[in-house]
C-alpha positions as CSV (number, residue, x, y, z in Angstrom):
1,M,0.1,0.2,0.1
2,A,1.0,3.4,-1.0
3,R,2.3,5.8,2.1
4,N,0.7,9.1,2.2
5,A,1.9,12.6,3.4
6,I,0.4,15.9,4.3
7,V,2.0,18.5,3.4
8,V,1.4,21.8,5.2
9,G,1.2,25.1,3.2
10,G,0.7,26.2,-0.2
11,G,3.5,28.3,-0.7
12,F,6.5,27.9,-3.0
13,A,7.6,24.9,-0.7
14,G,4.5,23.5,0.2
15,L,3.4,22.7,-3.8
16,E,6.6,21.9,-4.9
17,A,6.8,19.0,-2.3
18,A,3.4,18.1,-2.6
19,I,4.3,17.8,-6.6
20,Q,7.0,15.7,-5.6
21,L,5.9,13.4,-3.5
22,R,2.9,12.3,-5.8
23,T,5.2,11.8,-8.2
24,A,7.2,9.4,-6.0
25,G,3.8,7.5,-5.4
26,L,2.9,8.6,-2.2
27,E,-1.0,9.6,-1.2
28,V,-0.5,13.3,-1.0
29,T,-2.4,16.0,1.1
30,L,-1.9,19.6,0.7
31,V,-3.1,21.7,3.6
32,S,-3.5,25.9,3.0
33,D,-5.4,28.5,4.0
34,R,-5.7,30.2,0.8
35,P,-7.5,28.7,-2.1
36,Y,-3.9,29.7,-4.0
37,L,-0.4,30.2,-4.2
38,W,0.5,33.9,-4.0
39,I,3.5,34.2,-6.8
40,Y,5.3,36.8,-4.1
41,P,8.2,38.0,-7.0
42,T,5.3,39.4,-9.1
43,S,3.4,40.9,-6.9
44,I,5.6,44.1,-7.1
45,W,3.9,44.6,-10.3
46,I,0.1,45.0,-8.5
47,V,1.6,48.2,-6.4
48,T,2.4,50.0,-9.7
49,G,-0.9,49.0,-11.7
50,E,0.9,46.3,-14.1
51,R,-0.4,43.4,-13.0
52,V,-3.8,42.5,-11.2
53,F,-4.3,40.5,-7.8
54,E,-5.7,37.5,-9.8
55,D,-2.4,37.5,-12.4
56,V,-0.4,36.8,-9.5
57,C,-2.4,33.5,-7.8
58,L,-2.1,30.2,-8.9
59,D,-5.2,27.6,-8.3
60,L,-4.3,25.4,-5.9
61,A,-6.8,23.1,-6.2
62,D,-6.5,22.9,-10.1
63,V,-2.5,22.2,-9.4
64,A,-4.0,19.4,-7.7
65,R,-6.2,18.0,-10.5
66,R,-3.3,17.9,-12.9
67,H,-0.5,16.4,-10.6
68,G,-3.2,14.0,-9.0
69,F,-3.1,15.0,-5.3
70,T,-5.4,16.0,-2.8
71,F,-6.5,19.9,-2.2
72,R,-7.8,21.0,1.0
73,Q,-8.3,24.8,2.2
74,G,-8.5,25.1,6.0
75,K,-6.7,26.5,8.6
76,V,-4.2,24.2,10.5
77,E,-4.9,25.1,14.1
78,S,-2.0,23.0,16.1
79,L,-0.2,20.2,15.4
80,S,1.7,17.3,17.0
81,A,5.5,16.2,15.7
82,A,4.8,13.0,17.6
83,R,2.2,11.4,16.3
84,R,2.6,13.2,12.8
85,A,-0.9,14.8,13.2
86,V,-2.2,17.8,12.2
87,V,-5.8,19.7,13.2
88,V,-7.4,21.6,10.5
89,D,-10.7,23.1,11.1
90,G,-11.5,20.9,14.1
91,Q,-10.2,17.7,12.3
92,E,-7.2,15.7,13.1
93,L,-5.5,14.5,10.1
94,V,-2.4,11.6,10.4
95,A,-0.1,10.7,8.0
96,D,3.1,8.3,7.8
97,H,4.8,11.6,6.5
98,L,4.5,15.3,7.6
99,V,6.1,18.0,5.7
100,L,5.9,21.4,7.5
101,A,5.8,24.2,5.0
102,I,3.2,27.0,6.6
103,G,6.0,29.4,6.6
104,G,6.5,32.1,9.3
105,T,4.8,35.2,10.4
106,P,5.8,38.5,10.2
107,L,7.0,40.3,13.2
108,K,5.3,43.4,14.1
109,P,6.8,46.5,15.6
110,K,5.4,49.0,16.8
111,G,2.6,51.1,15.0
112,V,3.2,48.7,12.0
113,E,-0.6,48.9,11.2
114,H,0.4,52.6,9.9
115,T,2.6,50.6,7.1
116,F,1.7,49.1,3.6
117,G,3.8,46.0,3.0
118,L,3.8,42.9,0.3
119,S,4.3,40.3,3.2
120,G,1.8,38.7,4.8
121,N,-2.1,39.2,3.6
122,P,-1.7,39.1,-0.5
123,E,-4.2,41.6,-0.2
124,N,-1.6,44.1,0.8
125,A,-0.5,44.6,-2.2
126,S,-3.7,46.0,-3.8
127,R,-4.2,48.2,-0.7
128,L,-0.7,49.8,-1.5
129,H,-1.5,50.0,-5.0
130,E,-4.8,52.2,-4.2
131,A,-2.8,54.5,-1.7
132,L,0.0,54.8,-4.2
133,E,-2.4,55.8,-6.6
134,K,-4.3,58.4,-4.3
135,L,-1.4,59.9,-3.0
136,V,0.2,60.6,-6.7
137,A,-3.6,62.1,-7.2
138,R,-2.8,64.2,-4.9
139,G,0.3,65.7,-6.9
140,E,3.0,65.6,-4.0
141,G,4.2,64.1,-1.0
142,R,6.7,61.9,0.6
143,I,7.3,58.2,0.3
144,A,9.5,56.1,2.7
145,M,10.3,52.5,1.9
146,G,12.2,49.6,4.4
147,F,12.2,46.5,5.8
148,G,13.4,45.2,9.5
149,G,15.5,42.6,10.5
150,N,15.3,39.7,13.1
151,P,18.8,39.3,15.3
152,K,17.8,36.2,16.1
153,D,17.6,34.7,12.7
154,P,19.4,37.0,10.4
155,S,18.1,34.4,7.2
156,A,14.9,35.5,7.7
157,V,15.1,39.4,6.0
158,R,12.7,40.2,2.7
159,G,14.7,43.0,1.7
160,G,14.7,42.3,-2.2
161,P,11.0,43.2,-2.8
162,V,11.6,46.7,-1.1
163,F,14.6,47.2,-3.6
164,E,12.2,46.3,-6.4
165,V,9.1,48.5,-5.5
166,M,11.4,51.6,-4.8
167,F,13.3,51.3,-8.1
168,N,9.6,50.5,-10.2
169,V,8.0,53.3,-8.3
170,V,10.5,55.8,-9.1
171,H,10.4,54.3,-12.9
172,M,6.5,55.0,-12.7
173,L,7.0,58.5,-11.2
174,R,8.8,59.1,-13.9
175,K,6.5,57.9,-16.6
176,R,4.1,60.1,-15.7
177,G,6.1,63.1,-15.4
178,V,5.8,64.1,-11.9
179,R,9.0,62.2,-9.7
180,E,10.2,65.7,-9.0
181,K,7.0,66.3,-6.8
182,F,7.7,63.4,-4.3
183,Q,10.1,62.8,-1.7
184,L,11.6,59.5,-1.7
185,A,13.1,57.9,1.3
186,F,14.7,54.1,1.9
187,F,15.5,52.9,5.6
188,A,16.8,49.7,7.0
189,P,18.4,49.1,10.6
190,M,21.8,47.5,8.9
191,P,24.2,49.3,7.8
192,S,24.7,48.0,4.4
193,P,21.1,46.9,3.7
194,G,21.3,44.1,0.9
195,E,24.9,42.9,2.1
196,R,23.8,39.3,2.0
197,M,23.5,39.4,-2.0
198,G,27.5,40.3,-2.3
199,K,29.6,43.4,-2.0
200,K,29.3,44.5,-5.6
201,A,25.4,44.4,-5.5
202,V,24.7,46.4,-2.5
203,A,27.2,48.9,-3.7
204,A,25.5,49.1,-6.9
205,I,22.0,49.2,-5.2
206,Q,23.2,52.2,-3.4
207,Q,24.4,53.9,-6.5
208,M,21.2,53.4,-8.1
209,L,19.5,55.0,-5.7
210,G,21.4,57.7,-4.7
211,E,21.1,58.5,-8.8
212,M,17.2,57.9,-8.2
213,G,17.9,60.9,-5.8
214,V,16.3,58.5,-2.8
215,E,17.4,59.5,0.7
216,M,19.1,56.5,2.3
217,R,18.4,55.9,6.3
218,F,20.3,53.2,7.1
219,G,21.9,51.7,10.5
220,K,19.7,52.8,13.0
221,K,17.1,50.3,14.9
222,I,13.8,51.4,14.0
223,T,11.4,51.9,16.9
224,A,7.8,52.7,15.8
225,F,5.7,53.9,13.1
226,E,3.6,57.1,13.7
227,P,-0.1,57.6,12.3
228,G,0.4,58.4,9.3
229,G,3.2,56.4,8.2
230,T,6.4,58.6,10.1
231,V,9.4,56.2,10.8
232,V,10.9,56.3,14.2
233,F,13.9,55.4,14.8
234,E,16.4,54.3,17.8
235,D,18.3,57.8,18.4
236,E,14.4,59.3,18.3
237,S,15.0,60.9,14.9
238,R,12.3,60.6,12.7
239,L,11.5,60.3,9.0
240,P,8.5,61.9,7.7
241,S,6.2,60.1,5.4
242,D,2.5,60.5,3.5
243,L,3.1,57.1,2.7
244,T,5.7,53.9,4.2
245,V,6.1,51.0,2.6
246,F,7.6,48.6,5.4
247,I,8.8,44.8,5.2
248,P,9.2,43.4,8.7
249,A,11.6,40.1,9.2
250,Q,9.6,36.9,9.9
251,G,9.9,34.8,13.0
252,G,8.5,31.0,13.7
253,H,4.6,30.7,13.0
254,P,2.6,30.3,15.7
255,V,1.3,26.8,15.1
256,L,4.8,25.8,15.0
257,V,6.3,27.5,18.2
258,A,3.5,26.0,20.1
259,S,4.0,22.4,19.0
260,D,6.2,19.8,20.2
261,L,8.8,20.3,17.3
262,P,12.6,21.6,18.1
263,R,12.8,25.2,16.9
264,N,15.6,27.8,17.0
265,E,15.9,30.9,19.2
266,A,13.6,32.5,16.0
267,G,10.9,30.0,16.6
268,F,11.8,28.0,13.1
269,V,12.0,24.3,13.0
270,Q,15.1,22.7,13.4
271,I,16.4,20.1,10.7
272,D,19.2,18.3,9.5
273,G,20.6,18.5,6.1
274,G,17.7,16.1,4.3
275,C,15.2,18.3,5.9
276,A,14.3,15.8,8.4
277,V,13.3,16.9,11.6
278,P,15.7,15.6,14.5
279,G,14.1,13.5,16.9
280,H,10.7,13.2,15.2
281,P,10.8,10.3,12.4
282,G,8.7,11.2,9.5
283,V,8.3,14.7,10.4
284,W,10.4,17.1,7.8
285,A,10.4,21.1,7.2
286,V,11.0,22.9,4.2
287,G,11.0,26.4,3.1
288,D,10.6,29.6,5.6
289,S,9.5,26.7,8.5
290,A,12.9,25.7,8.6
291,A,15.8,27.0,10.4
292,L,18.2,27.4,7.7
293,D,22.2,26.2,8.0
294,G,24.9,27.5,5.9
295,P,27.0,30.3,5.4
296,Q,26.4,33.6,7.4
297,W,24.8,35.4,4.2
298,R,22.2,32.8,3.8
299,A,19.0,34.1,3.0
300,K,15.5,32.4,2.6
301,Q,14.2,32.7,-1.3
302,G,11.6,30.9,-2.9
303,H,14.5,28.8,-5.1
304,L,16.0,27.7,-2.3
305,A,12.5,26.5,-0.3
306,E,11.8,24.7,-3.7
307,V,15.5,22.9,-3.7
308,M,14.5,21.7,-0.1
309,A,10.9,20.6,-0.9
310,R,12.8,18.6,-3.6
311,V,15.0,16.7,-1.0
312,A,12.5,16.2,1.5
313,A,10.7,14.4,-1.0
314,S,13.5,12.4,-2.3
315,N,14.7,11.2,1.0
316,I,10.8,10.5,1.8
317,A,10.7,8.5,-1.2
318,A,14.0,6.7,-0.1
319,E,12.5,6.0,3.2
320,V,9.1,4.7,1.3
321,A,11.5,2.5,-0.7
322,G,13.3,0.6,2.3
323,R,16.8,3.2,2.1
324,P,16.5,5.1,5.3
325,E,20.0,6.6,4.7
326,R,19.4,10.1,3.6
327,E,20.5,10.4,0.0
328,K,20.2,13.9,-0.8
329,S,20.8,17.3,1.2
330,Y,19.6,21.2,0.8
331,L,23.0,22.4,2.1
332,P,25.6,22.2,-1.1
333,H,22.6,24.5,-2.8
334,V,22.6,27.2,-1.0
335,S,22.6,30.4,-2.4
336,I,21.0,33.7,-3.3
337,T,19.6,34.4,-6.9
338,C,17.2,37.0,-7.8
339,L,16.1,38.9,-11.0
340,M,16.0,42.3,-9.5
341,D,13.3,44.5,-11.4
342,M,13.7,48.0,-12.0
343,G,10.6,48.7,-14.3
344,N,12.7,49.4,-17.5
345,G,15.2,46.6,-16.5
346,A,16.8,44.3,-14.3
347,A,19.6,42.9,-12.7
348,Y,20.6,39.5,-12.1
349,V,22.1,38.4,-9.1
350,H,23.9,35.5,-7.8
351,R,26.2,34.6,-4.7
352,D,26.9,30.8,-3.4
353,A,30.3,29.6,-1.9
354,T,32.3,30.6,-4.6
355,R,31.3,33.5,-6.4
356,E,29.3,36.3,-6.3
357,Q,27.7,38.5,-9.6
358,M,25.8,41.0,-10.7
359,I,24.7,41.6,-14.5
360,P,22.5,44.4,-15.6
361,L,19.9,43.5,-18.1
362,P,18.7,46.7,-19.4
363,V,15.3,46.2,-20.7
364,V,15.4,42.8,-21.4
365,G,15.6,42.2,-18.1
366,H,12.4,43.2,-17.1
367,W,10.6,41.2,-19.8
368,M,12.5,38.0,-18.6
369,K,11.0,38.3,-15.1
370,K,7.3,38.8,-16.6
371,G,7.9,36.0,-18.7
372,W,9.0,33.9,-15.4
373,G,6.1,34.5,-13.9
374,A,4.1,33.1,-16.8
375,Y,6.5,30.3,-16.8
376,F,5.8,29.3,-13.1
377,K,2.5,29.1,-13.7
378,A,2.3,27.1,-16.8
379,S,5.1,24.6,-15.3
380,K,2.8,24.2,-12.5
381,R,-0.1,23.6,-14.2
382,K,1.6,21.2,-16.7
383,Q,1.2,23.1,-19.3
384,F,5.2,23.7,-20.1
385,P,8.1,21.2,-19.3
386,R,9.9,21.8,-16.6
387,L,13.3,23.9,-17.4
388,P,16.0,22.8,-15.3
389,G,17.3,25.3,-12.7
390,M,13.9,27.0,-12.7
């Protein structure tokens, strides 16, 4: 009889785990509180009106039907690693293998409700678009964008999308001929935000911000946000703003924190290189749910989440086949890779254990990223073959 698996979470890691486990012959149930996967990398264009909400959603029930696994929409209320069980909307589900891909939860600095963001609730992108259009219609204003850190786990920072939104908003304002009417600022608590991408990348980003006339407020801890969006720093200095975009770092998901799972200081699930949870046979954690190991500059990204999902699925398949030793590890694949969009072009950024790269891609890079968004949907729907490395 085929073994069964429950995958908790319908993001990049969860969906890839469900697809790979079903391909390996397991009976798979994917549980998510949303009926869609939110394609986070392309949500930046909702802000500037180049995409609408539906463009950035991938229907999970449709993907499940195409791949032959079961999709169940529901809220995960609790879990037991010891019994490999989850409670979904009051009903307990038990599996031979439990894959945790439920993600993390955004940290909440004081007054964060006075900001707009892209993380957390996907509806935030649409709210930000509406607020930006309202401010542009006013004809002038101050816009501040930034991101926060998590000293307990620096890998859980979400900086890249904020840079992309800033670049795209600058491009939008220039196209509309109103750039000079708006004061723009970028803020972060790190002395050199973006440094995880490498020295070349962070230098290029700061140069671009300077050339765009964006004020930079770096190296000061963010203590609060005031009504209207003004940013307050630890030295009591302030950054006035009419519209503030802020993406906080993440901590462990409340369901994981309240469970019997081993976790790091930030609340993420401890795993070995094969994505197995030590001390709990048949329990695995991938993507943002997991505590990453690796180099100091490691970061949680969608491509690594999918790598971890494939590693976990391969090791689960090996166990089901009676080969208990771990066959694969995600650790050799830890890297930072992104196509940083700027509205009128992009830059390919890559960092791994041996090299750092930043390759400017004027004009074509913007369309390459949009093409990736279409490819991602089509490949998950089995309408286009999966390309190696993508």
